[in-house]
N, C-alpha and C positions, 0 to 999 in steps of 0.2 A: 394243382400247381406243380409243374415239373422243374426239377433242378438237375440239369444234365440228364442222366438216365434214371434218376430217382423221382418218383411222384410223391408230392406232399399232400396229405389229407388234412384239411383245417376245419374247425367248427364253422358251419355255414351260417349265413344270416337268415334266420327263420321268421322273418317278419320285421317291419319297420321298427316296432317298439321293443323287439327282443334283443337283449344285449349279451345274453349268456345261455348256455345249455348244459345239461347233465348227461354224461355218458352212462347209460343204464345197462348196456350189454354189448360186449364184443362178440360178433358172430363169426369172426375168423381170428386165428392165432398166428403168431410169427412162424413163418415157414410154409403157411398154407398158400396154395395157388388161388388166384382170384381173377375173375373176368370183369371187364368193364361193365358197369351198371349192376353188378352182383352186390347184394347187401353186405356191407362190411361191419356196421355197428348200428345200434339203436340209441337215439338220443331223446331227451325229454326237456321241454321248456314249459313255461306257464301257458303256452298257447296250444301246443301239439306234441304228441308222441309220434315219432316217425323213424323209418330206417334210412340210413345214409348209404348210398351206393358207392362203389369204388369208381374213381375217375379214370381208371385205366386198367389194362391187363398187367399181370405180374405176380410177384410173390410178396406176401405181407412181411414187412420188415419190422420196425419197432412199433410198439403200442405205447405212446408217450403219455397217455392219460388213463388212470385207473377207472374201473367201473365205480359209479357212485360219485365221481369227482365232477364238480361244476366249474366250467371255464368260460372265458369270454369268447365272443365271436372273433374268428381269425386265429385262435390258438391252434398250434400244430397238434394234431391228434395221432397221426400215424404216418408211416412211409410205405410206399409200394416200390419194390425193387424189380429190376428186370427178371424175366423168367430164367431160372438157373442160378440166380444169386442166392447166397446164404443169408438168412435173416439174422440180424445182429441182436444180441442180447441187450447191449447197452453201448452208447457211444464211447470211444476210447477216452480215458481220463487224460486231461492235460497234464503235461509235465510240471512238477512243482517248481515254483519260482522262488528263489532265495530272496529274503529281505535284503535291501541295500545296507551295507556295512562300511565302516571306515576301512581304508587300506591297511592290510596287516603287514607287520614287519617280517614275519616268517612266511615261507611259501605254504600254500594250501594244497593238501594232498587231493589228487583227483582219482576217482575210482576208474579202473579200466572199463572200456566199453565191452558189453557182452558180445558173444558171437552172433552173427546174423541168424535170426529165427528164434533166439532165446530172449524172453522178456527180461528187462532189467529188474532187479529186486527193489521193491519200493521200501523206503524208510518207514518205520513203524510210527504210528500216532502223529501223522503230519496234519496240523490244523489247516482247514480250508477257509479261505477268506470269503466273506459274504458275497462279494461281487463275482468271485470265481464260481461260487455255487449256483448263482442265478444265471450266469452266462447271458444268453440273449433273452431271458425271461420265460423260456419255455423248456429248459433242460430239466430242472429239478423242481421248480415251483411255477404254477400258472400265474398269469397276470392278476387274476382274482385274489390268489393267495398273497402275491407280492403287495397288492394294494392294501389288503387288510393288515398285513404286517407293518407297512409303512404308517398307516393311520394310527396304529396302537403302539408304535415304537418297539416292535418285536423283531428280533433277529431270527429268520426262518431256520438257521442252522442250529438254534437252541431248541427247536421243536422236534419231537420224535415223530417221524413220518410213518404212516401206515399204507401209503400208496405203493405202486409198482416200483421196485428197486429202492424202497425207503423214501420215496417222494412225499413231500409234505402236501396234504390235501386241504381243502377248505375246511373240512370237518376237524382236521388236526389243529389248524391254527385257531379256529374258534374255541375249541375245547381248551387249548393252552391259555387263551386270553381269559376265558370264563373261570379258569382255575385260580386266577390271580397271580400266576407266575410271571416273572419279568425276565427278559434276556439280559445277560451281563453286557455292560457297555463294551463296544469294540475298542481295542487299543489304538491310539493315534499312531500313524506311520512315523518312523524316525526320520529326521531330516539329515542329509549327508553333511558331515563335517560341521554340524551345528551343536553348540553347547547345550546341555540340558536346561530347560526353562526352570527358573527358580520356583520353588513351591509357594503357592499363595499364602499370604500371611494369615488369612482367616477363611479357610474353606467353608463353603456353605452348601454342602450337598443336600438335596431335598429330603433324603431319608434320615439325615441327622438332625433336622430341625424339630420335628414333633417328638414329644416324649412318648406318646402312645403310638402303637402301630397304626398305619393308615387303614381307613375303612375300605372294604372291597368295593369295586366299581359296581353300581346298580345295574348289572346287565339283565338278570332275571332271577326270580326267587329259586332257591334250590328245588330240584325235582324231588317229589316224594319217592321213597324207595318202593320198588316193585313188591306187591303182595303175592302170596302164593297163588299160582294160576294165572297171574297177569303176564302178558307177552308184549314186549316192546319192539316196534318196528319203525324204521325211518319213514318220514313223510316224503312222498315223491315230489319232483319238481312241479308236476301238473297239479297235485293236490295243494302244494304251497301257493301256486298261482291262483287256484280257485279260491282258497282261503283269503288271499289278499284282495282279489277282485270283488268278492262278495262283500267284504267288510268296507271296501272303498265305495261300493255302490250304495250301501246303506248310509254311509256318511255324506254322500253326494246328493242323492235324490230323495224327494219327499214321497215315500212309497204309500200308495193307497190301492186297495184291491176291490173289485166289484165282480159279482158272479151272476150268471143267468142259466136257466134250465132250457134245454133244447130237446124237442121231440125229433129223434133221428130216424123216424120211420121211413121217410123217402130215401135217406142215405143208405139205410140197411138194404132196401129194395134195389137201389141202383148198384150197390156193391155186389150183391148176389148176381145181378144180371151181367156185370162186366168182369167178374173175377175169373171165370173160365177162359174167356176170350183173351184177357190180358196175360194170364199165365201161359196159355198155349201159344200165343203169337209173339209175345214180347218177354216172357219170363219174369213178369213183374206182378206182384201182389198189390192190388189197390186197397191199401189199408184205410180205415176211417180217418187216420191222420192226413192222408192224401186229399180227401174231400174237404176236410176242415182247412187245410193249407190253401187250397184253391179258393175257397170262399173267403178266407181271411185276406188274401192278396187282393181280391176284387173289392172288398170292403175298405181296405186301406187306401184305395184310389179316391174314395169319397171323404176320408178322414186323414188329411195330410199330416196333421200334428201328431197323430199316433205313430207315424212313420218318420218323425222328424228328429232333430237333434238340437240341443241348447249349446251355443258357443258364446260364452260371456253373457251379454245381455241381448243376443240376437238369436232368432229361431231360423234354423236351416231346414227347408223342406226340399224334397226331390221327387221327380216323376216316376222313379223306379223303386222296386222293392227287392232288397237283398235279404232273403228270408233265412234266418238261422234256425236250425233244428237241433235241439239239445239231445246228445247221445251219451248214455251212461256206459262206462267202460269197467272192465275188471271187477265184476260183481259190486259195483257201486263205489270202487276205490278211485275212480277217475271220471271226469265229466268234460266233454268237449262239444263245441257248437259249430259244426261245419255250416257253410252258407251256400244257399242256392242263389246264384247271381241272376238278376233280371227275371225274377220269378213271374212278373206280370206278363211276360211274353210266352209263358208255357201253358199248355192245356193240361187237363187232368192227367193224361198219360205221361206227359213230360215231367210234371211234378212228382208223380209216383216213381218214375225212373230215377229222378234226381235224389229223392229221399232214400231209395234202396241202395243206390251207388254210394252216397256219402256215408250212410250208416255202416255199410260193409267195409269201406276203406278206413273208416275211423276205428273199427274194431280189429282190423288187421294191420294197423299202423302204416297205411299207405297214403294218408292225406298229405298234401303239399301245403306249404305255408300259406299260399294264396287261398286255399280252401276254407280257412278260418278267419279271413280278414274281410272287413267291409260290410258286416251285417247292419241292417237298419231296423229290423224287428225280429223277435224270436218267438218260437213256439216250443214249449216243453210238454211232454206227454207222459206224466207219471200214471195216468189211468190204466196203462197196460199192466200195472201191478195191482190193480183193484182199488186204488184210492179214489175217493169221490169228491174231494175238495182240497185246495191248497192255495198258498199265497207266494208264488215264486218271486225271486229277486231279479230286478232289471239288470240286463247286461249293458254296462256302460260302453259308449255314450248314448245308447238308445234310451227311449222314454217309455217303452211299453214291452210287455211280454205276456203272451197268451198261454194259459194252462188248460190242457184238455184232460178229462178224467174218465172214470170207468163208465162204460155203457151198461146201464142196469134197467131191467124191465120192472116198471112200477105202475100202479093204478094212476090214471090220469083223467081229468075231466075234459071231455071233448063234446062237440055238437054232432048230433046225428043228422040224417038227411032232412029231418023236419025242423031242425034248428033247436032241438031240445038238448039240454045238458045231460050227458050220460058218462058213466065211468067205463073206461077201456084200459087195456094193458098196452103200454107204449114203451119202446126203448128210449130211455132218457139219458142225457149226458149233462153234467155240470161243466160249464166253461167259465174260466175266470180271466179277467184282464187286470194285471197289475200295472199301474201307470205312475208317471212322475207328476205329482200334483203341482209342481212349479210351472208346468206348461199345460197339462191336460186336466180339465175340471171334471167333476162328477157327471154333469149333464152331457158333456162331449163324449166321455167314455161310455155312458149309458146309451147314447145314440149309436155308437159303434157296435156295442154288443147286441142291441136290438136289431140292427140291420144285418149283422152276421147271422143271428138266429133266423131272420126272415129268409135269407139265402139258403140256409141249410134245410129248414122245414119246407121250403117250396122248391127244392132241388129239381131241376129238369135237365136230364142228360143231353148235352148238346155237342160234346166233343169226344 
């Protein structure tokens, strides 16, 4: 958004259900030149971590939100000035406004104006009114901080700020509230030429009624002190989002998990045949996950309720599959699920390409908000770390999630060419389906896993 020659950078809308975001890192500083679409900062939401590009060419002006601060969508984050402009440290402070007083009998001395180019000397210890501090809601406190302060009756000016220029952050206001401190009541403005109101006959302030001190608000139990060797670190916005989403999913869905063993011999052979061709011609590695994803999408066409959604007391089915692929970030400190849209229209190569692209962009923070929206079914692949079984949690509002696990060679009973049972070494994989028992029953989920296994064990390369 441009204002005259100045470009304003605001917190973008990162999805329909996302109302706020956290500035995790500024990639440019005031005074740095920046080109249109060059990365300016990184933000984190409960949906995605991503870089925000500059909306225009120029010089970085003010950075109005500190790293680690969470603000609402639409909050002014920074300004971009024309090339050659000098980045401002802070907006000029408004001139102090004297409180209205009754007309004085004696003349009031007026200080002479300073020469041009010399800043007037500011009076010491001038109190700033609450509405002057907040200005338009984005100068000193963000809308999130202002809302929290209003809900708890706290004056932001009474809180010590740790943000840029002493700005009060969300962390500061929450710490102030949890400490039990209260802000002093603001004095009422004096009315012009009005006599002082008589003192009430029986004042009843809340603090004067109880004999005992009030009990602290039950916000949270006090944190245990750190022990020797313990390290404290803040939880990221993404991790907070994962925490809330997983807890809500367990509270919403009736989770049940079923597992099946799959002989992946044909998949191993098909992958070995296609790997060199795919890497040489397309730069894509056809992982085992690509084969499983393709077979899963085909099987979902026959089991609509596994790809469905519960809305109230109605079941919503759809002919398409938007396949989510869980991607672990930052050594397990983050988790994101980018979505392959209309996966039913892709062949094996298309799915392999999509998985490679989404995983790379997720780990380099290049995902767009639309990349993590609209999933109808999810696959998670912890088997890459050697795990052989698990019970993943459903991603709401979906009703199923598939878990794929380590490919392990084990003895397996098979039939030889004479129909006799013999023991052979086979590459086996455990695959689990966690489903919402409110909609999907055991027999239905069992049929899904059976047919998925049939597709994988009888794989015939056709695309």
